[in-house]
mmCIF file of the N, C-alpha and C atoms, coordinates in Angstrom:
data_MODEL
# 
_entry.id   MODEL 
# 
loop_
_atom_site.group_PDB 
_atom_site.id 
_atom_site.type_symbol 
_atom_site.label_atom_id 
_atom_site.label_alt_id 
_atom_site.label_comp_id 
_atom_site.label_asym_id 
_atom_site.label_entity_id 
_atom_site.label_seq_id 
_atom_site.pdbx_PDB_ins_code 
_atom_site.Cartn_x 
_atom_site.Cartn_y 
_atom_site.Cartn_z 
_atom_site.occupancy 
_atom_site.B_iso_or_equiv 
_atom_site.pdbx_formal_charge 
_atom_site.auth_seq_id 
_atom_site.auth_comp_id 
_atom_site.auth_asym_id 
_atom_site.auth_atom_id 
_atom_site.pdbx_PDB_model_num 
ATOM 1   N N  . MET A 1 1  ? 112.204 167.233 81.534 1.00 0.00 ? 1  MET A N  1 
ATOM 2   C CA . MET A 1 1  ? 113.086 166.093 81.580 1.00 0.00 ? 1  MET A CA 1 
ATOM 3   C C  . MET A 1 1  ? 112.935 165.298 80.282 1.00 0.00 ? 1  MET A C  1 
ATOM 4   N N  . VAL A 1 2  ? 114.036 164.943 79.680 1.00 0.00 ? 2  VAL A N  1 
ATOM 5   C CA . VAL A 1 2  ? 114.043 164.184 78.437 1.00 0.00 ? 2  VAL A CA 1 
ATOM 6   C C  . VAL A 1 2  ? 114.124 162.703 78.776 1.00 0.00 ? 2  VAL A C  1 
ATOM 7   N N  . ASP A 1 3  ? 113.275 161.916 78.096 1.00 0.00 ? 3  ASP A N  1 
ATOM 8   C CA . ASP A 1 3  ? 113.333 160.466 78.304 1.00 0.00 ? 3  ASP A CA 1 
ATOM 9   C C  . ASP A 1 3  ? 114.587 159.909 77.657 1.00 0.00 ? 3  ASP A C  1 
ATOM 10  N N  . ASP A 1 4  ? 115.260 159.019 78.388 1.00 0.00 ? 4  ASP A N  1 
ATOM 11  C CA . ASP A 1 4  ? 116.393 158.309 77.799 1.00 0.00 ? 4  ASP A CA 1 
ATOM 12  C C  . ASP A 1 4  ? 115.866 157.362 76.739 1.00 0.00 ? 4  ASP A C  1 
ATOM 13  N N  . PRO A 1 5  ? 116.613 157.190 75.654 1.00 0.00 ? 5  PRO A N  1 
ATOM 14  C CA . PRO A 1 5  ? 116.158 156.211 74.660 1.00 0.00 ? 5  PRO A CA 1 
ATOM 15  C C  . PRO A 1 5  ? 116.146 154.816 75.281 1.00 0.00 ? 5  PRO A C  1 
ATOM 16  N N  . PRO A 1 6  ? 115.160 154.015 74.936 1.00 0.00 ? 6  PRO A N  1 
ATOM 17  C CA . PRO A 1 6  ? 115.110 152.678 75.516 1.00 0.00 ? 6  PRO A CA 1 
ATOM 18  C C  . PRO A 1 6  ? 116.287 151.827 75.065 1.00 0.00 ? 6  PRO A C  1 
ATOM 19  N N  . THR A 1 7  ? 116.646 150.901 75.897 1.00 0.00 ? 7  THR A N  1 
ATOM 20  C CA . THR A 1 7  ? 117.758 150.009 75.614 1.00 0.00 ? 7  THR A CA 1 
ATOM 21  C C  . THR A 1 7  ? 117.413 149.086 74.460 1.00 0.00 ? 7  THR A C  1 
ATOM 22  N N  . GLU A 1 8  ? 118.351 148.912 73.551 1.00 0.00 ? 8  GLU A N  1 
ATOM 23  C CA . GLU A 1 8  ? 118.198 147.890 72.527 1.00 0.00 ? 8  GLU A CA 1 
ATOM 24  C C  . GLU A 1 8  ? 119.046 146.704 72.954 1.00 0.00 ? 8  GLU A C  1 
ATOM 25  N N  . TYR A 1 9  ? 118.414 145.576 73.083 1.00 0.00 ? 9  TYR A N  1 
ATOM 26  C CA . TYR A 1 9  ? 119.098 144.388 73.557 1.00 0.00 ? 9  TYR A CA 1 
ATOM 27  C C  . TYR A 1 9  ? 119.820 143.703 72.409 1.00 0.00 ? 9  TYR A C  1 
ATOM 28  N N  . VAL A 1 10 ? 120.982 143.137 72.705 1.00 0.00 ? 10 VAL A N  1 
ATOM 29  C CA . VAL A 1 10 ? 121.766 142.401 71.713 1.00 0.00 ? 10 VAL A CA 1 
ATOM 30  C C  . VAL A 1 10 ? 122.204 141.071 72.337 1.00 0.00 ? 10 VAL A C  1 
ATOM 31  N N  . THR A 1 11 ? 122.439 140.095 71.484 1.00 0.00 ? 11 THR A N  1 
ATOM 32  C CA . THR A 1 11 ? 122.895 138.801 71.983 1.00 0.00 ? 11 THR A CA 1 
ATOM 33  C C  . THR A 1 11 ? 124.357 138.905 72.412 1.00 0.00 ? 11 THR A C  1 
ATOM 34  N N  . PRO A 1 12 ? 124.746 138.077 73.375 1.00 0.00 ? 12 PRO A N  1 
ATOM 35  C CA . PRO A 1 12 ? 126.157 138.090 73.766 1.00 0.00 ? 12 PRO A CA 1 
ATOM 36  C C  . PRO A 1 12 ? 127.028 137.590 72.614 1.00 0.00 ? 12 PRO A C  1 
ATOM 37  N N  . ASP A 1 13 ? 128.251 138.081 72.558 1.00 0.00 ? 13 ASP A N  1 
ATOM 38  C CA . ASP A 1 13 ? 129.150 137.621 71.499 1.00 0.00 ? 13 ASP A CA 1 
ATOM 39  C C  . ASP A 1 13 ? 129.534 136.174 71.756 1.00 0.00 ? 13 ASP A C  1 
ATOM 40  N N  . ASP A 1 14 ? 129.941 135.498 70.701 1.00 0.00 ? 14 ASP A N  1 
ATOM 41  C CA . ASP A 1 14 ? 130.243 134.070 70.751 1.00 0.00 ? 14 ASP A CA 1 
ATOM 42  C C  . ASP A 1 14 ? 131.339 133.747 71.773 1.00 0.00 ? 14 ASP A C  1 
ATOM 43  N N  . ARG A 1 15 ? 132.329 134.593 71.835 1.00 0.00 ? 15 ARG A N  1 
ATOM 44  C CA . ARG A 1 15 ? 133.441 134.358 72.768 1.00 0.00 ? 15 ARG A CA 1 
ATOM 45  C C  . ARG A 1 15 ? 132.957 134.378 74.218 1.00 0.00 ? 15 ARG A C  1 
ATOM 46  N N  . SER A 1 16 ? 132.133 135.348 74.555 1.00 0.00 ? 16 SER A N  1 
ATOM 47  C CA . SER A 1 16 ? 131.599 135.444 75.916 1.00 0.00 ? 16 SER A CA 1 
ATOM 48  C C  . SER A 1 16 ? 130.725 134.249 76.254 1.00 0.00 ? 16 SER A C  1 
ATOM 49  N N  . LEU A 1 17 ? 129.909 133.850 75.301 1.00 0.00 ? 17 LEU A N  1 
ATOM 50  C CA . LEU A 1 17 ? 129.031 132.711 75.517 1.00 0.00 ? 17 LEU A CA 1 
ATOM 51  C C  . LEU A 1 17 ? 129.845 131.432 75.725 1.00 0.00 ? 17 LEU A C  1 
ATOM 52  N N  . ARG A 1 18 ? 130.872 131.235 74.910 1.00 0.00 ? 18 ARG A N  1 
ATOM 53  C CA . ARG A 1 18 ? 131.723 130.045 75.060 1.00 0.00 ? 18 ARG A CA 1 
ATOM 54  C C  . ARG A 1 18 ? 132.464 130.051 76.403 1.00 0.00 ? 18 ARG A C  1 
ATOM 55  N N  . GLN A 1 19 ? 132.910 131.211 76.824 1.00 0.00 ? 19 GLN A N  1 
ATOM 56  C CA . GLN A 1 19 ? 133.599 131.321 78.119 1.00 0.00 ? 19 GLN A CA 1 
ATOM 57  C C  . GLN A 1 19 ? 132.635 130.983 79.255 1.00 0.00 ? 19 GLN A C  1 
ATOM 58  N N  . PHE A 1 20 ? 131.413 131.475 79.176 1.00 0.00 ? 20 PHE A N  1 
ATOM 59  C CA . PHE A 1 20 ? 130.402 131.178 80.188 1.00 0.00 ? 20 PHE A CA 1 
ATOM 60  C C  . PHE A 1 20 ? 130.142 129.676 80.254 1.00 0.00 ? 20 PHE A C  1 
ATOM 61  N N  . VAL A 1 21 ? 129.961 129.055 79.094 1.00 0.00 ? 21 VAL A N  1 
ATOM 62  C CA . VAL A 1 21 ? 129.708 127.609 79.043 1.00 0.00 ? 21 VAL A CA 1 
ATOM 63  C C  . VAL A 1 21 ? 130.899 126.843 79.608 1.00 0.00 ? 21 VAL A C  1 
ATOM 64  N N  . ARG A 1 22 ? 132.095 127.286 79.310 1.00 0.00 ? 22 ARG A N  1 
ATOM 65  C CA . ARG A 1 22 ? 133.301 126.617 79.832 1.00 0.00 ? 22 ARG A CA 1 
ATOM 66  C C  . ARG A 1 22 ? 133.305 126.653 81.348 1.00 0.00 ? 22 ARG A C  1 
ATOM 67  N N  . GLU A 1 23 ? 133.005 127.821 81.915 1.00 0.00 ? 23 GLU A N  1 
ATOM 68  C CA . GLU A 1 23 ? 132.991 127.961 83.369 1.00 0.00 ? 23 GLU A CA 1 
ATOM 69  C C  . GLU A 1 23 ? 131.908 127.100 84.007 1.00 0.00 ? 23 GLU A C  1 
ATOM 70  N N  . VAL A 1 24 ? 130.731 127.094 83.414 1.00 0.00 ? 24 VAL A N  1 
ATOM 71  C CA . VAL A 1 24 ? 129.633 126.274 83.937 1.00 0.00 ? 24 VAL A CA 1 
ATOM 72  C C  . VAL A 1 24 ? 129.995 124.795 83.841 1.00 0.00 ? 24 VAL A C  1 
ATOM 73  N N  . SER A 1 25 ? 130.559 124.393 82.710 1.00 0.00 ? 25 SER A N  1 
ATOM 74  C CA . SER A 1 25 ? 130.938 122.989 82.519 1.00 0.00 ? 25 SER A CA 1 
ATOM 75  C C  . SER A 1 25 ? 131.985 122.555 83.533 1.00 0.00 ? 25 SER A C  1 
ATOM 76  N N  . GLU A 1 26 ? 132.932 123.420 83.830 1.00 0.00 ? 26 GLU A N  1 
ATOM 77  C CA . GLU A 1 26 ? 133.960 123.095 84.822 1.00 0.00 ? 26 GLU A CA 1 
ATOM 78  C C  . GLU A 1 26 ? 133.350 122.912 86.206 1.00 0.00 ? 26 GLU A C  1 
ATOM 79  N N  . VAL A 1 27 ? 132.422 123.783 86.559 1.00 0.00 ? 27 VAL A N  1 
ATOM 80  C CA . VAL A 1 27 ? 131.758 123.663 87.861 1.00 0.00 ? 27 VAL A CA 1 
ATOM 81  C C  . VAL A 1 27 ? 130.947 122.368 87.925 1.00 0.00 ? 27 VAL A C  1 
ATOM 82  N N  . LEU A 1 28 ? 130.201 122.070 86.861 1.00 0.00 ? 28 LEU A N  1 
ATOM 83  C CA . LEU A 1 28 ? 129.410 120.842 86.837 1.00 0.00 ? 28 LEU A CA 1 
ATOM 84  C C  . LEU A 1 28 ? 130.298 119.598 86.904 1.00 0.00 ? 28 LEU A C  1 
ATOM 85  N N  . ALA A 1 29 ? 131.382 119.609 86.149 1.00 0.00 ? 29 ALA A N  1 
ATOM 86  C CA . ALA A 1 29 ? 132.295 118.465 86.145 1.00 0.00 ? 29 ALA A CA 1 
ATOM 87  C C  . ALA A 1 29 ? 132.858 118.215 87.543 1.00 0.00 ? 29 ALA A C  1 
ATOM 88  N N  . LYS A 1 30 ? 133.212 119.280 88.218 1.00 0.00 ? 30 LYS A N  1 
ATOM 89  C CA . LYS A 1 30 ? 133.766 119.141 89.564 1.00 0.00 ? 30 LYS A CA 1 
ATOM 90  C C  . LYS A 1 30 ? 132.689 118.701 90.551 1.00 0.00 ? 30 LYS A C  1 
ATOM 91  N N  . ARG A 1 31 ? 131.544 119.357 90.506 1.00 0.00 ? 31 ARG A N  1 
ATOM 92  C CA . ARG A 1 31 ? 130.478 119.049 91.464 1.00 0.00 ? 31 ARG A CA 1 
ATOM 93  C C  . ARG A 1 31 ? 129.939 117.639 91.285 1.00 0.00 ? 31 ARG A C  1 
ATOM 94  N N  . GLU A 1 32 ? 129.743 117.242 90.038 1.00 0.00 ? 32 GLU A N  1 
ATOM 95  C CA . GLU A 1 32 ? 129.174 115.927 89.750 1.00 0.00 ? 32 GLU A CA 1 
ATOM 96  C C  . GLU A 1 32 ? 130.237 114.835 89.614 1.00 0.00 ? 32 GLU A C  1 
ATOM 97  N N  . GLU A 1 33 ? 131.496 115.256 89.694 1.00 0.00 ? 33 GLU A N  1 
ATOM 98  C CA . GLU A 1 33 ? 132.620 114.323 89.506 1.00 0.00 ? 33 GLU A CA 1 
ATOM 99  C C  . GLU A 1 33 ? 132.453 113.540 88.211 1.00 0.00 ? 33 GLU A C  1 
ATOM 100 N N  . ASP A 1 34 ? 132.190 114.288 87.147 1.00 0.00 ? 34 ASP A N  1 
ATOM 101 C CA . ASP A 1 34 ? 131.935 113.687 85.838 1.00 0.00 ? 34 ASP A CA 1 
ATOM 102 C C  . ASP A 1 34 ? 132.570 114.571 84.765 1.00 0.00 ? 34 ASP A C  1 
ATOM 103 N N  . THR A 1 35 ? 133.675 114.125 84.214 1.00 0.00 ? 35 THR A N  1 
ATOM 104 C CA . THR A 1 35 ? 134.392 114.932 83.219 1.00 0.00 ? 35 THR A CA 1 
ATOM 105 C C  . THR A 1 35 ? 133.696 114.967 81.862 1.00 0.00 ? 35 THR A C  1 
ATOM 106 N N  . ASP A 1 36 ? 132.618 114.207 81.698 1.00 0.00 ? 36 ASP A N  1 
ATOM 107 C CA . ASP A 1 36 ? 131.868 114.277 80.435 1.00 0.00 ? 36 ASP A CA 1 
ATOM 108 C C  . ASP A 1 36 ? 131.348 115.691 80.162 1.00 0.00 ? 36 ASP A C  1 
ATOM 109 N N  . TYR A 1 37 ? 131.123 116.461 81.208 1.00 0.00 ? 37 TYR A N  1 
ATOM 110 C CA . TYR A 1 37 ? 130.669 117.847 81.029 1.00 0.00 ? 37 TYR A CA 1 
ATOM 111 C C  . TYR A 1 37 ? 131.687 118.681 80.263 1.00 0.00 ? 37 TYR A C  1 
ATOM 112 N N  . LEU A 1 38 ? 132.930 118.225 80.246 1.00 0.00 ? 38 LEU A N  1 
ATOM 113 C CA . LEU A 1 38 ? 133.994 118.968 79.562 1.00 0.00 ? 38 LEU A CA 1 
ATOM 114 C C  . LEU A 1 38 ? 134.230 118.503 78.124 1.00 0.00 ? 38 LEU A C  1 
ATOM 115 N N  . LEU A 1 39 ? 133.477 117.519 77.673 1.00 0.00 ? 39 LEU A N  1 
ATOM 116 C CA . LEU A 1 39 ? 133.627 117.054 76.294 1.00 0.00 ? 39 LEU A CA 1 
ATOM 117 C C  . LEU A 1 39 ? 133.219 118.165 75.318 1.00 0.00 ? 39 LEU A C  1 
ATOM 118 N N  . PRO A 1 40 ? 134.004 118.346 74.256 1.00 0.00 ? 40 PRO A N  1 
ATOM 119 C CA . PRO A 1 40 ? 133.676 119.400 73.285 1.00 0.00 ? 40 PRO A CA 1 
ATOM 120 C C  . PRO A 1 40 ? 132.251 119.309 72.733 1.00 0.00 ? 40 PRO A C  1 
ATOM 121 N N  . ILE A 1 41 ? 131.764 118.099 72.483 1.00 0.00 ? 41 ILE A N  1 
ATOM 122 C CA . ILE A 1 41 ? 130.413 117.965 71.930 1.00 0.00 ? 41 ILE A CA 1 
ATOM 123 C C  . ILE A 1 41 ? 129.360 118.448 72.927 1.00 0.00 ? 41 ILE A C  1 
ATOM 124 N N  . ILE A 1 42 ? 129.604 118.227 74.204 1.00 0.00 ? 42 ILE A N  1 
ATOM 125 C CA . ILE A 1 42 ? 128.675 118.686 75.248 1.00 0.00 ? 42 ILE A CA 1 
ATOM 126 C C  . ILE A 1 42 ? 128.715 120.202 75.347 1.00 0.00 ? 42 ILE A C  1 
ATOM 127 N N  . MET A 1 43 ? 129.916 120.752 75.390 1.00 0.00 ? 43 MET A N  1 
ATOM 128 C CA . MET A 1 43 ? 130.034 122.209 75.516 1.00 0.00 ? 43 MET A CA 1 
ATOM 129 C C  . MET A 1 43 ? 129.526 122.913 74.261 1.00 0.00 ? 43 MET A C  1 
ATOM 130 N N  . ASP A 1 44 ? 129.772 122.347 73.078 1.00 0.00 ? 44 ASP A N  1 
ATOM 131 C CA . ASP A 1 44 ? 129.244 122.936 71.843 1.00 0.00 ? 44 ASP A CA 1 
ATOM 132 C C  . ASP A 1 44 ? 127.724 122.912 71.835 1.00 0.00 ? 44 ASP A C  1 
ATOM 133 N N  . GLY A 1 45 ? 127.153 121.790 72.271 1.00 0.00 ? 45 GLY A N  1 
ATOM 134 C CA . GLY A 1 45 ? 125.693 121.685 72.325 1.00 0.00 ? 45 GLY A CA 1 
ATOM 135 C C  . GLY A 1 45 ? 125.090 122.693 73.277 1.00 0.00 ? 45 GLY A C  1 
ATOM 136 N N  . LEU A 1 46 ? 125.684 122.842 74.455 1.00 0.00 ? 46 LEU A N  1 
ATOM 137 C CA . LEU A 1 46 ? 125.182 123.818 75.421 1.00 0.00 ? 46 LEU A CA 1 
ATOM 138 C C  . LEU A 1 46 ? 125.344 125.240 74.895 1.00 0.00 ? 46 LEU A C  1 
ATOM 139 N N  . THR A 1 47 ? 126.460 125.509 74.239 1.00 0.00 ? 47 THR A N  1 
ATOM 140 C CA . THR A 1 47 ? 126.677 126.833 73.655 1.00 0.00 ? 47 THR A CA 1 
ATOM 141 C C  . THR A 1 47 ? 125.617 127.139 72.602 1.00 0.00 ? 47 THR A C  1 
ATOM 142 N N  . ASN A 1 48 ? 125.352 126.184 71.722 1.00 0.00 ? 48 ASN A N  1 
ATOM 143 C CA . ASN A 1 48 ? 124.334 126.387 70.687 1.00 0.00 ? 48 ASN A CA 1 
ATOM 144 C C  . ASN A 1 48 ? 122.950 126.586 71.294 1.00 0.00 ? 48 ASN A C  1 
ATOM 145 N N  . TYR A 1 49 ? 122.626 125.798 72.291 1.00 0.00 ? 49 TYR A N  1 
ATOM 146 C CA . TYR A 1 49 ? 121.345 125.909 72.978 1.00 0.00 ? 49 TYR A CA 1 
ATOM 147 C C  . TYR A 1 49 ? 121.174 127.296 73.610 1.00 0.00 ? 49 TYR A C  1 
ATOM 148 N N  . LEU A 1 50 ? 122.185 127.730 74.339 1.00 0.00 ? 50 LEU A N  1 
ATOM 149 C CA . LEU A 1 50 ? 122.111 129.045 74.979 1.00 0.00 ? 50 LEU A CA 1 
ATOM 150 C C  . LEU A 1 50 ? 122.076 130.177 73.954 1.00 0.00 ? 50 LEU A C  1 
ATOM 151 N N  . SER A 1 51 ? 122.761 129.996 72.838 1.00 0.00 ? 51 SER A N  1 
ATOM 152 C CA . SER A 1 51 ? 122.739 130.999 71.785 1.00 0.00 ? 51 SER A CA 1 
ATOM 153 C C  . SER A 1 51 ? 121.327 131.168 71.220 1.00 0.00 ? 51 SER A C  1 
ATOM 154 N N  . ILE A 1 52 ? 120.652 130.053 70.999 1.00 0.00 ? 52 ILE A N  1 
ATOM 155 C CA . ILE A 1 52 ? 119.273 130.112 70.498 1.00 0.00 ? 52 ILE A CA 1 
ATOM 156 C C  . ILE A 1 52 ? 118.363 130.774 71.525 1.00 0.00 ? 52 ILE A C  1 
ATOM 157 N N  . LEU A 1 53 ? 118.506 130.383 72.786 1.00 0.00 ? 53 LEU A N  1 
ATOM 158 C CA . LEU A 1 53 ? 117.698 131.014 73.838 1.00 0.00 ? 53 LEU A CA 1 
ATOM 159 C C  . LEU A 1 53 ? 117.950 132.519 73.920 1.00 0.00 ? 53 LEU A C  1 
ATOM 160 N N  . ALA A 1 54 ? 119.204 132.906 73.813 1.00 0.00 ? 54 ALA A N  1 
ATOM 161 C CA . ALA A 1 54 ? 119.548 134.328 73.871 1.00 0.00 ? 54 ALA A CA 1 
ATOM 162 C C  . ALA A 1 54 ? 118.936 135.076 72.694 1.00 0.00 ? 54 ALA A C  1 
ATOM 163 N N  . GLN A 1 55 ? 118.986 134.501 71.503 1.00 0.00 ? 55 GLN A N  1 
ATOM 164 C CA . GLN A 1 55 ? 118.394 135.146 70.330 1.00 0.00 ? 55 GLN A CA 1 
ATOM 165 C C  . GLN A 1 55 ? 116.890 135.331 70.504 1.00 0.00 ? 55 GLN A C  1 
ATOM 166 N N  . LEU A 1 56 ? 116.229 134.310 71.016 1.00 0.00 ? 56 LEU A N  1 
ATOM 167 C CA . LEU A 1 56 ? 114.781 134.413 71.244 1.00 0.00 ? 56 LEU A CA 1 
ATOM 168 C C  . LEU A 1 56 ? 114.458 135.463 72.302 1.00 0.00 ? 56 LEU A C  1 
ATOM 169 N N  . GLN A 1 57 ? 115.239 135.472 73.377 1.00 0.00 ? 57 GLN A N  1 
ATOM 170 C CA . GLN A 1 57 ? 114.999 136.442 74.451 1.00 0.00 ? 57 GLN A CA 1 
ATOM 171 C C  . GLN A 1 57 ? 115.219 137.870 73.964 1.00 0.00 ? 57 GLN A C  1 
ATOM 172 N N  . VAL A 1 58 ? 116.273 138.082 73.197 1.00 0.00 ? 58 VAL A N  1 
ATOM 173 C CA . VAL A 1 58 ? 116.563 139.416 72.661 1.00 0.00 ? 58 VAL A CA 1 
ATOM 174 C C  . VAL A 1 58 ? 115.445 139.856 71.717 1.00 0.00 ? 58 VAL A C  1 
ATOM 175 N N  . LYS A 1 59 ? 114.997 138.950 70.887 1.00 0.00 ? 59 LYS A N  1 
ATOM 176 C CA . LYS A 1 59 ? 113.897 139.276 69.963 1.00 0.00 ? 59 LYS A CA 1 
ATOM 177 C C  . LYS A 1 59 ? 112.644 139.672 70.750 1.00 0.00 ? 59 LYS A C  1 
ATOM 178 N N  . TYR A 1 60 ? 112.326 138.916 71.789 1.00 0.00 ? 60 TYR A N  1 
ATOM 179 C CA . TYR A 1 60 ? 111.171 139.202 72.629 1.00 0.00 ? 60 TYR A CA 1 
ATOM 180 C C  . TYR A 1 60 ? 111.319 140.557 73.333 1.00 0.00 ? 60 TYR A C  1 
ATOM 181 N N  . LEU A 1 61 ? 112.477 140.790 73.947 1.00 0.00 ? 61 LEU A N  1 
ATOM 182 C CA . LEU A 1 61 ? 112.687 142.042 74.679 1.00 0.00 ? 61 LEU A CA 1 
ATOM 183 C C  . LEU A 1 61 ? 112.658 143.254 73.752 1.00 0.00 ? 61 LEU A C  1 
ATOM 184 N N  . ASN A 1 62 ? 113.254 143.131 72.572 1.00 0.00 ? 62 ASN A N  1 
ATOM 185 C CA . ASN A 1 62 ? 113.242 144.250 71.633 1.00 0.00 ? 62 ASN A CA 1 
ATOM 186 C C  . ASN A 1 62 ? 111.854 144.497 71.064 1.00 0.00 ? 62 ASN A C  1 
ATOM 187 N N  . ALA A 1 63 ? 111.065 143.446 70.875 1.00 0.00 ? 63 ALA A N  1 
ATOM 188 C CA . ALA A 1 63 ? 109.686 143.621 70.411 1.00 0.00 ? 63 ALA A CA 1 
ATOM 189 C C  . ALA A 1 63 ? 108.879 144.358 71.478 1.00 0.00 ? 63 ALA A C  1 
ATOM 190 N N  . ALA A 1 64 ? 109.074 143.993 72.734 1.00 0.00 ? 64 ALA A N  1 
ATOM 191 C CA . ALA A 1 64 ? 108.376 144.664 73.834 1.00 0.00 ? 64 ALA A CA 1 
ATOM 192 C C  . ALA A 1 64 ? 108.839 146.115 73.940 1.00 0.00 ? 64 ALA A C  1 
ATOM 193 N N  . ARG A 1 65 ? 110.127 146.346 73.728 1.00 0.00 ? 65 ARG A N  1 
ATOM 194 C CA . ARG A 1 65 ? 110.676 147.705 73.778 1.00 0.00 ? 65 ARG A CA 1 
ATOM 195 C C  . ARG A 1 65 ? 110.073 148.545 72.671 1.00 0.00 ? 65 ARG A C  1 
ATOM 196 N N  . THR A 1 66 ? 110.023 148.004 71.472 1.00 0.00 ? 66 THR A N  1 
ATOM 197 C CA . THR A 1 66 ? 109.468 148.720 70.328 1.00 0.00 ? 66 THR A CA 1 
ATOM 198 C C  . THR A 1 66 ? 108.006 149.036 70.566 1.00 0.00 ? 66 THR A C  1 
ATOM 199 N N  . SER A 1 67 ? 107.283 148.079 71.124 1.00 0.00 ? 67 SER A N  1 
ATOM 200 C CA . SER A 1 67 ? 105.862 148.274 71.408 1.00 0.00 ? 67 SER A CA 1 
ATOM 201 C C  . SER A 1 67 ? 105.661 149.398 72.426 1.00 0.00 ? 67 SER A C  1 
ATOM 202 N N  . SER A 1 68 ? 106.492 149.450 73.466 1.00 0.00 ? 68 SER A N  1 
ATOM 203 C CA . SER A 1 68 ? 106.336 150.499 74.482 1.00 0.00 ? 68 SER A CA 1 
ATOM 204 C C  . SER A 1 68 ? 106.723 151.866 73.928 1.00 0.00 ? 68 SER A C  1 
ATOM 205 N N  . VAL A 1 69 ? 107.687 151.922 73.006 1.00 0.00 ? 69 VAL A N  1 
ATOM 206 C CA . VAL A 1 69 ? 108.071 153.193 72.375 1.00 0.00 ? 69 VAL A CA 1 
ATOM 207 C C  . VAL A 1 69 ? 106.907 153.699 71.527 1.00 0.00 ? 69 VAL A C  1 
ATOM 208 N N  . GLU A 1 70 ? 106.276 152.812 70.777 1.00 0.00 ? 70 GLU A N  1 
ATOM 209 C CA . GLU A 1 70 ? 105.165 153.208 69.939 1.00 0.00 ? 70 GLU A CA 1 
ATOM 210 C C  . GLU A 1 70 ? 103.996 153.712 70.782 1.00 0.00 ? 70 GLU A C  1 
ATOM 211 N N  . LYS A 1 71 ? 103.755 153.082 71.919 1.00 0.00 ? 71 LYS A N  1 
ATOM 212 C CA . LYS A 1 71 ? 102.668 153.510 72.793 1.00 0.00 ? 71 LYS A CA 1 
ATOM 213 C C  . LYS A 1 71 ? 102.961 154.892 73.371 1.00 0.00 ? 71 LYS A C  1 
ATOM 214 N N  . ARG A 1 72 ? 104.228 155.152 73.742 1.00 0.00 ? 72 ARG A N  1 
ATOM 215 C CA . ARG A 1 72 ? 104.580 156.457 74.313 1.00 0.00 ? 72 ARG A CA 1 
ATOM 216 C C  . ARG A 1 72 ? 104.491 157.571 73.284 1.00 0.00 ? 72 ARG A C  1 
ATOM 217 N N  . SER A 1 73 ? 104.776 157.250 72.024 1.00 0.00 ? 73 SER A N  1 
ATOM 218 C CA . SER A 1 73 ? 104.765 158.290 70.999 1.00 0.00 ? 73 SER A CA 1 
ATOM 219 C C  . SER A 1 73 ? 103.365 158.557 70.448 1.00 0.00 ? 73 SER A C  1 
ATOM 220 N N  . SER A 1 74 ? 102.383 157.732 70.834 1.00 0.00 ? 74 SER A N  1 
ATOM 221 C CA . SER A 1 74 ? 101.005 157.923 70.360 1.00 0.00 ? 74 SER A CA 1 
ATOM 222 C C  . SER A 1 74 ? 100.300 158.990 71.161 1.00 0.00 ? 74 SER A C  1 
# 
């Protein structure tokens, strides 16, 4: 049996991330009855925050993936 190559993680594209933030902001605005969640500055800030988190998570997951590949090939 051949091992499948390990997954290489990538960050979500900007469009997908913005769409996700838009959907979350709409839910929060409705639930909290506060339209401030829909302000562009709020949504931009949340998008930037999530983008940074995604980059860090991808870096961490790929480092762990690389480490496990090196261990298997030893």
